[in-house]
C-alpha positions, 0 to 999 in steps of 0.5 A: 094430924096425918102422914104419908110414908114412902116405902116403895123403893127396891133398895138396890144399894142395900142388896143382898139384904133387900133381896128378901126384905123390903128396906123399911123392914130392916132392923135398927136395934131390934126394930124395923126402920119404919116402926121408929117413924110410926111410933114417933108419929103416934106419940105426936098425935098423928092418927092417920097414915098412908103407906106406899109400897111396891117391892115385897109389899106383902111383907110390909102389909103383913108386918104393919097390919091396920096400924092399930098396934101403933095407935094408928090407922094405916091405909096402903097405896099398893103400887106393886099390885096396881102398877107392877112396880114403884112410881118413884117419889113424885108418882108415889105421893100423887097416888097415895094422897087420895087415900086420906079420908075426906076430912083429913085431906083438907089439912097439911100432912107429914111426908116421911122417907121410911128408910131414914133414921131420925129417932129423936125427931118430934112430929109435933103439932106445933110444927103443923100449926105454924106451917098451916098459918104460913103461905108456904106449900111445903117445909123441908127439914135439912141436914149437913151433907153426909159423906156419901152426898157431899154436894147436898140438894138445896140452899137456904135463904131467909127460911126458904129453899133456894136452888143454889147456895144460900145466904152469904154463899153458904153450901147446900144442905141435904134434904132429910126425907122429912117434910110437911106439905099442904094439899095444894102442893099435890092438887095444884103443883102436881095437877098435871101428873096422872096418879098412875105415872112414874115421876120424881118429886124434885121437879115439883119441889123446883116449881115450889122454889120458883114460886118462893113457897118452899120453906126449910129449917135444919133438922137438929137431931141425929139422922142417918140415911140407911143407904148401904149394909155397912151404914146399917151395921154401923147404926146397930153398933152405936147407941140409940 
């Protein structure tokens, strides 16, 4: 089991906190946001993690090291060093994927936005096994639309992501930033994207939707997009 954690963003809405600290290292209850994910991934049996970085990336590398303190092996996709800045969600995934070891690159992997907070989410192996037996190329975990994102991202119909509202005219939902992908999502759907090119992930999700190979399910546990200093402060006032 393995994962890619997305950590390259500037975190503009979190300024001034992110002027000197990368967003994934901001603290929730005394622990960096990314550390909540790393510990949960390790508990679930994940052993290989790729972390993409750009803004203040040296701080992330220094804090996490080789991952051994978390029971993980961490490799880094250094977009700041190699390209002068973040390649965005799609470009970051395309550059990071080849850093898996050859054996690991053959199976499904977790995709985790490191700046969301979902401490009870279980990255368990059964999710991966069920997904790998399916014909899907991706599986998204969705949440009810938060106040800051009222229109949502996607609908759900019969377990698949749809571009409009889902079953019986239900509203769209918001992607949590947590997903599983198969290697073919990167090697086939994203084949034309150069590894050093900036690109958003959304067009490739739309391509998977058009092929009816992008699944979805509701997250079902506490979740927060830590998008502003006010939301971070609120999280730190609430119990875990």
